[in-house]
Each structure stands twice: as C-alpha cells, then as structure tokens.
N, C-alpha and C positions, 0 to 999 in steps of 0.2 A: 504494500501499499504507499509505504513511505517513498520506493522507487517510483511508482506512478506518478506521485506527487511533485516531485523533483523534475521531472520528464515535463509535467504538465506545464511548471512554473517557466524552465528551460523555454517551451516553444512560446510562451506567453511574452517573455522579456524579448525574444528573436523576432518574434510579430510586431513589438511595440518598434523597437529598433528600424527595422524595417520602414515602418510607419514614419517616423520621423525622418530617417533619410528622404523618403518618396515626396513629405511633404516638405521638406526642407530644398529639394532640387524645383518642386513643384512652385514653390513661393519665391524662390531667389533667380531659379531660371540659370542656364549655362550661358556663359558668355559667348556670343555670337561672334565668329571671326570673318572679316571680310576682307579680301583678296583685293590690293589695286596691285595695278602694274605699273612701272617706274616709267617717268619719262625716257625719250629716247636721242639718239645721237642727232646731231644738226650737224655740226663741223668738228674738227680735232679739237677734242680738249685744250686749252690752252697752259702752257707748261710754264716755269718761272725760269729756264732756262732760253727762252725766245729772245731772238736778238732784233727782233722787227716788231717797233712800238705798233703798227698798225694792226696786228694779230692779237694784241692784249684785250682780249674782250670774250665773254662767256657767252655759250650757246648752247642749247638744248632744243627739243621738239617737244610739244605736250603731248600725252598720249589718250585719247579721247575716242579715235574712231574704231570701229570693228576690227578693222583689218590690222589693226595694231596689237591688239590686247580687248580684256574684256570691262576696261572703265567704262564705257558705253553702255554699259548694265544698268549702273546706277544715276542715268540722265532721267529714267521714268519717273513720272508724279505718283506710281504707284508702289516704288521703290522704297522700303523703310530705311536704306540706307543712299544718300546723296553724294555723286563726286563734286566736289567744291572747284577744284581746281589745281592749279602746279605753285609750288610753295620755293621760296628760295631761301637756303641757309647757308650762311659764311662764317667764317671765323679768322681773326688776325694773328699773324704769329711774326716772332722777330728771331724764330730760331727755325731754317728749315727741314733739319732732321727731325725735330719733334712734329711738324706738319706733316712729313712724310711719313712717320711711324703711325700718325691716325690714319691717314690715307689707307695704310697697307691692313691694317686692323681690320676697317671697314669692309675693303676688298674680302678679307678672307671671311667674314661673316656673312656676305653677299653670296659667296659662291659653295661657304660648307653647313650655315647655321641650320639648326632645325628649328628654330625659332624667326619666322618670316620678319617681325619689325625689330628684331636685334640691332640692327645695323643702323637704321632711323634712331631708336631708342639711345644707342650708344651715341650718337653725334649730337643729338639735341639734351638728352638727359646729363649723360656722362662728362663730354666734352665740350657741353654749352654752345654750342652754334646756335647762331641769331639768325632770325628772320630780316632779311634786307628790307629798310624801310626806304620811303619816297620823300620827297620835300615836302608833300602833304602829308605826311606822319606815315601809321601804320597801315597797311593794305593787307588783307588777309583772305584769300592766299592771293600771294600777287600776281599772278595771272589767274584771274577768275573763270570758270566753265561757263559757256557759253547756253544760250538756249538749246542746241544740240549737239552732238559730237562733232568737234573739228579740232583737227591735229594742227596747232599754229606753231609757228618758228619763233624761240624768245633769244634776244641779242641785250647785251649788256655790258656798256663798256663804262668802268668805275670812274677814271679821269681822263682829262683831256690829253689830247696828242695835237700839236700842231697848231696854228690860228683858227682852220676852217672850220666849218661846220661838219664835217665827213666824220672827224673822230674825236668829237666830243665827249664827255658824260653823257650818257642815255639808256634808256629802257624802252626797248621796240619789240612788237609783237606783231606777226603777218603768219599771210600763206604761203610765204616763200624764203628761200636763205636769206638771212641776213648778215650783210660783213661790214656793215659801216652805217651810221645815223641814217634814219629814214624820216622826217615828219611826219609823212603819213602814214608810217607804221608806230609811233612816238606814244608810249602809255599814256594816258589820261584819266585822270581822276574827276568825278564831277565838271568833265570840260576842259579841264587843265591840263596843260602837260606836265609831268611829274617826272624826276631823274632819282638816281640813285643815292641815299643817305645813309649813314650808320645806324645801327639800331641801340648803341649806348646814347646818343642824342641825336633826332633826325634833324639837326641844323647843320649836323658834320658831314663833310664829305669825303673823300676816299683820296685827294689831290695831295696829301700829306706834305705841310708846310710849316716851318719855325716862325715866319713872319705872319701866313694868312690865318685869322682866327674862326674862319668857315672851313679849314681844312686842318686843324690842329694834330700834331702829331701823335699816335697811340700813348697810352697810359698803361704801366703794369696794372691799375685798378680799374680799367674800362671795362665795362661788362663782355664787350666783344673781341677781347683780348688773352690770347695764351702768352704770357711773357717769361721767357727766360733768362736766368742772370748771363748766361754765356750767348752773344749775340752771332748768327752766322756771318753777319756785314754789318758794320758799324752805319747807322742812318738808312738801313734797309728793312723794308718790311714786307709780308707776302700775306696774301690774302686766298684764302682756300674758299671754294664754293660747291654746291652740291644742288639738285634740282629732284624735288621729291612728290609725288601725285598724294594728296590730301582728301580725304571723304570724312563723313559725319553720321551719326546711325539718329533715329529719332532720340534718343537721349542725349545728343548732341555730344556724345565721346567721339574726339577725333581719333581715325586712323590714317597710319602711312604707307606709302609702297616702300620697296627699297631705293637709297637714294643713287642718283646718277652723279657721278662725279664730272663737274663741269670744268676744273682743272683749278691753277692757281696762278696769279700774278705778282710781279715783284713789282713793288712802289719804292723808289726813291726819293727820300726827305729834300724838299727843295727849300732854299731862302738860308741856307745855311753858311 
C-alpha cells in the first residue's frame, strides 16, 4: 500500500511539473528568430593603404529584392516583422593593428559561428561601433526601406578631397554604382541635403584638424573612438565601417543581419 501511494505521488509531482513547464512556454513563448540577409558588394571595400584619395569612399548595396535574398518577405503589411533598412556602423582607431584584429574576429564569426547575430552583437555591444549620424542628427536606419523592395547603391565619403564638388563629403543613395558625389542622389532628410557626421557629436565632421572646431581631432574619451596608447602613426586616424540590414518585430525588438565590411580609410590630421 505504501509503495502504491509513493508511485501515485510521484506521478502527481511529474504531472504538476510538466504542467508548469507547458504553462511557462505558453505564457512566455519562445523567442522568434528572424533571418536577415546582409548588404551586398557594390565596389571594392576601401583600404587604408589606398594611395589614390579619389577612392577613399565607402560603398555597399542594400539587400531588398527577391533575387538577392529573403529580406523582401518583410515588406508585407501582413508580416509581424518589418524590414527597416540598412544601417551604417563605424569606429575610429589610432592603432591599425587593433582595428584589423576586430575585423579578423568579425570575419571569423561570420564564417564559422553557430549564432547568426553574434558578429553584429560583437561590433555593436562589445566593440562599441556607432551609427553614422548626419548633419541633421540621428537617422535610423540611415538608408530606410522604401515602399517596395529595391536594391540601392550607397556611397559615403567622410572628408573632402580637392576643391571641386565631385569628391566632397557626402552620402548618396541611387539605383546605379556611385563613385563620386552626385547631387541628384544625395541623401535628404525632410527635404534637406545631409552629410556624414560623427556619432559622438553630430556637429563634428571627419576632416580632422587642429584648427577647425567643426572637425576636431578625436579624443580618447570620445564614444566613437577606440584609443590605444601606442599609435600606428602620429597624427593619423583610421575609420572602420560596416553596413547591416535591420528589422523590427511587433514588440519593437531589433534584429540584425551579418555585417558587411565596407572597409576603412586613413585620415591625416591637418592644421598642425
């Protein structure tokens, strides 16, 4: 009789535990994972050893059309998840080896990780990469999704080169490969043309100078800077940049694609 009672109680306890587990999953639900395809190649990623200043620009292509991925599925008004657009993340370094170490880690994560979002999380959460701001302040994402899926080319030049218009600091978005400033493709916010600015202060540009208050030399305390006590080259900074596809679910939780490396540029401080 005692053995029967023990068995009965064990069954009751197991049934109760099972009910609790089912209730927990029913009440809380499992996290839904949304897969986003990363931005695409447009022109060769810029490199810090580039000797032609004309080529010192960043580029990518947004990934929205059905022919290049599945992000187009998240344009539907019936979807609980929405594709928001393409965001740009960057970080400023004074040590080239430190920057390249981060790039190497990201590349390894993209090629071998079992966690799809780990590379973007690593850049944003662990390494503090910041969204590129504009002369009008924050724009998120920088390249917003249109009313329908449409792959577009993105061109970003951080600092002016020469005295003409072709190679001035700019953000351009168009349906063709862009390799210089094009006023017809220049990014506009509320009808006003905007230009790239630093996240730490949207009044600051990237033409680092000791004499220009609008383009101050980066500081170790700036939120968009990874500062090393040992500099690669005195008076030289490196800006590393990635593009990421961004989406949002019904609870306003953001999801990110794998990051696409747009490259890095070398910026020499002027005015000294």
